[in-house]
C-alpha positions as CSV (number, residue, x, y, z in Angstrom):
1,M,67.3,-48.0,-23.8
2,H,65.6,-49.0,-20.5
3,S,66.8,-51.9,-18.5
4,F,64.7,-54.9,-17.6
5,V,64.3,-53.7,-13.9
6,Y,63.1,-50.3,-15.0
7,R,60.5,-51.9,-17.3
8,A,59.3,-54.3,-14.6
9,N,59.0,-51.5,-12.1
10,A,56.9,-49.5,-14.6
11,V,54.6,-52.4,-15.2
12,L,54.2,-53.2,-11.5
13,T,53.5,-49.6,-10.6
14,F,50.9,-49.4,-13.3
15,A,49.2,-52.7,-12.2
16,V,49.1,-51.5,-8.5
17,T,47.7,-48.2,-9.5
18,V,44.9,-49.9,-11.6
19,L,44.2,-52.3,-8.7
20,A,43.9,-49.4,-6.2
21,L,41.6,-47.5,-8.5
22,M,39.4,-50.6,-8.9
23,C,39.2,-51.1,-5.1
24,A,38.2,-47.5,-4.7
25,I,35.5,-47.8,-7.3
26,A,34.2,-51.0,-5.7
27,S,34.1,-49.3,-2.3
28,F,32.3,-46.3,-3.6
29,S,29.8,-48.4,-5.4
30,D,28.5,-49.8,-2.1
31,N,27.4,-46.3,-1.1
32,L,25.0,-46.4,-4.0
33,N,23.1,-49.4,-2.5
34,S,20.2,-48.4,-0.2
35,P,19.3,-51.6,1.7
36,S,15.9,-52.2,3.2
37,P,16.2,-55.2,5.5
38,S,13.3,-56.4,7.6
39,A,13.1,-58.4,10.8
40,D,10.6,-59.7,13.3
41,V,11.4,-61.3,16.7
42,Q,8.8,-62.9,19.0
43,V,9.4,-64.2,22.5
44,L,7.4,-67.4,22.5
45,N,8.1,-68.5,26.0
46,I,10.1,-67.5,29.1
47,N,11.5,-71.0,29.9
48,W,12.9,-70.0,33.3
49,F,13.5,-66.8,35.1
50,Q,15.5,-67.2,38.3
51,K,18.1,-65.8,40.7
52,S,21.4,-67.6,40.3
53,T,23.6,-68.7,43.2
54,Q,25.7,-65.6,42.7
55,G,22.6,-63.4,43.2
56,N,22.2,-62.4,39.6
57,D,19.0,-62.6,37.6
58,E,19.1,-65.1,34.7
59,V,16.5,-65.6,31.9
60,S,16.1,-68.4,29.4
61,M,13.6,-67.7,26.6
62,T,12.4,-69.3,23.4
63,L,12.6,-67.0,20.4
64,N,11.3,-66.9,16.9
65,I,13.6,-64.9,14.7
66,S,12.7,-64.1,11.1
67,A,14.5,-61.7,8.9
68,N,15.1,-60.8,5.3
69,L,18.6,-59.3,4.9
70,Q,19.0,-60.0,1.2
71,S,19.1,-56.3,0.3
72,L,22.4,-56.0,2.3
73,F,24.2,-58.2,-0.3
74,T,25.9,-56.6,-3.3
75,W,28.6,-58.0,-5.6
76,N,31.1,-56.6,-3.0
77,T,29.7,-58.3,0.1
78,K,31.7,-61.1,1.5
79,Q,29.5,-62.0,4.5
80,V,27.1,-60.5,7.1
81,F,27.5,-61.0,10.8
82,V,24.2,-60.7,12.6
83,F,23.3,-60.8,16.3
84,L,20.2,-60.3,18.5
85,A,20.7,-58.3,21.7
86,A,18.4,-57.5,24.6
87,E,18.8,-53.8,25.6
88,Y,17.5,-52.3,28.8
89,E,18.3,-49.7,31.5
90,T,19.2,-50.1,35.1
91,P,19.9,-47.6,37.9
92,Q,23.7,-48.3,37.5
93,N,23.8,-48.2,33.6
94,S,21.8,-46.2,31.1
95,L,22.3,-49.0,28.5
96,N,22.8,-52.7,29.1
97,Q,23.2,-54.9,26.1
98,V,23.1,-58.7,26.3
99,S,23.8,-60.8,23.2
100,L,21.2,-63.6,22.9
101,W,21.9,-65.1,19.5
102,D,24.4,-64.6,16.6
103,G,25.2,-66.0,13.2
104,I,27.2,-65.5,10.0
105,I,25.3,-65.2,6.8
106,P,27.7,-66.3,4.0
107,S,25.5,-65.4,0.9
108,K,22.4,-63.8,-0.3
109,E,20.6,-67.1,-0.5
110,H,21.0,-67.6,3.2
111,A,20.0,-64.0,4.1
112,K,16.2,-64.8,4.3
113,F,15.7,-67.0,7.3
114,G,13.5,-68.0,10.2
115,I,14.9,-69.6,13.3
116,H,13.1,-71.1,16.3
117,T,15.6,-71.2,19.1
118,T,16.4,-70.6,22.8
119,N,18.9,-67.8,23.6
120,K,22.3,-69.0,22.6
121,Y,24.0,-66.9,25.4
122,R,22.9,-66.3,28.9
123,F,20.6,-63.4,29.6
124,T,22.1,-62.3,32.9
125,D,22.1,-59.1,34.9
126,Q,24.4,-58.2,37.7
127,G,22.0,-58.0,40.6
128,S,18.2,-58.3,40.8
129,N,17.3,-55.7,38.2
130,L,15.3,-57.8,35.7
131,R,12.0,-58.4,37.5
132,G,9.3,-56.6,35.6
133,K,11.9,-54.9,33.4
134,Q,11.0,-53.5,30.0
135,Y,13.5,-54.3,27.3
136,N,14.1,-54.0,23.6
137,L,15.2,-56.7,21.2
138,T,17.6,-55.3,18.6
139,L,18.9,-57.1,15.6
140,H,22.3,-55.8,14.7
141,W,24.3,-56.6,11.5
142,H,27.8,-55.9,10.3
143,V,28.3,-56.1,6.5
144,M,31.8,-57.3,5.7
145,P,32.8,-56.3,2.1
146,K,35.4,-57.9,-0.1
147,T,37.1,-54.5,-0.3
148,G,36.3,-51.2,1.4
149,K,35.0,-50.3,4.8
150,M,32.7,-52.4,6.9
151,F,29.4,-50.9,7.9
152,A,26.8,-51.7,10.6
153,D,23.2,-51.0,11.3
154,K,20.3,-52.3,13.4
155,I,16.5,-52.8,13.8
156,V,15.0,-52.1,17.2
157,M,11.9,-53.9,18.3
158,T,10.2,-52.5,21.4
159,G,7.5,-53.6,23.9
160,F,8.9,-56.6,25.7
161,R,8.7,-57.1,29.4
162,L,10.0,-59.7,31.8
163,P,7.8,-61.3,34.5
164,E,7.4,-59.7,37.9
165,E,8.1,-63.0,39.7
166,Y,10.8,-65.7,39.4
167,R,9.7,-68.9,37.7
């Protein structure tokens, strides 16, 4: 005869094993999804481009962001963190990234969106490196699953240039 504690231990061990197996299967099933997100960002206006009192270049711009990230959502997706970054090179750094806008997408229904906004965060460079500078706008996303590992990817949009003169 087995005691109550022995039987409870056997049931609990079996339940935890089944739960771990289900989590592993859920995590593996995300690898079968091949998402095809799309995005387009337009710079509608450079609101101001100036040198700050500290001597750094600052830019404010009006953006039109449209994206369809619905294919990132599976039954295992909790939410998606998305942000838009300006990326450019300077003599001091081979890659500068400045976050301009971000958001959390809680569900597939909200994953197809269009936003008309100014940059949420300051577009600032240390020094006077932004005049006439070419830059890319990159839409990054991080998919946060209910179980399993988080993954990230991005879409790079090229061909943007800042003005030669301050406004």
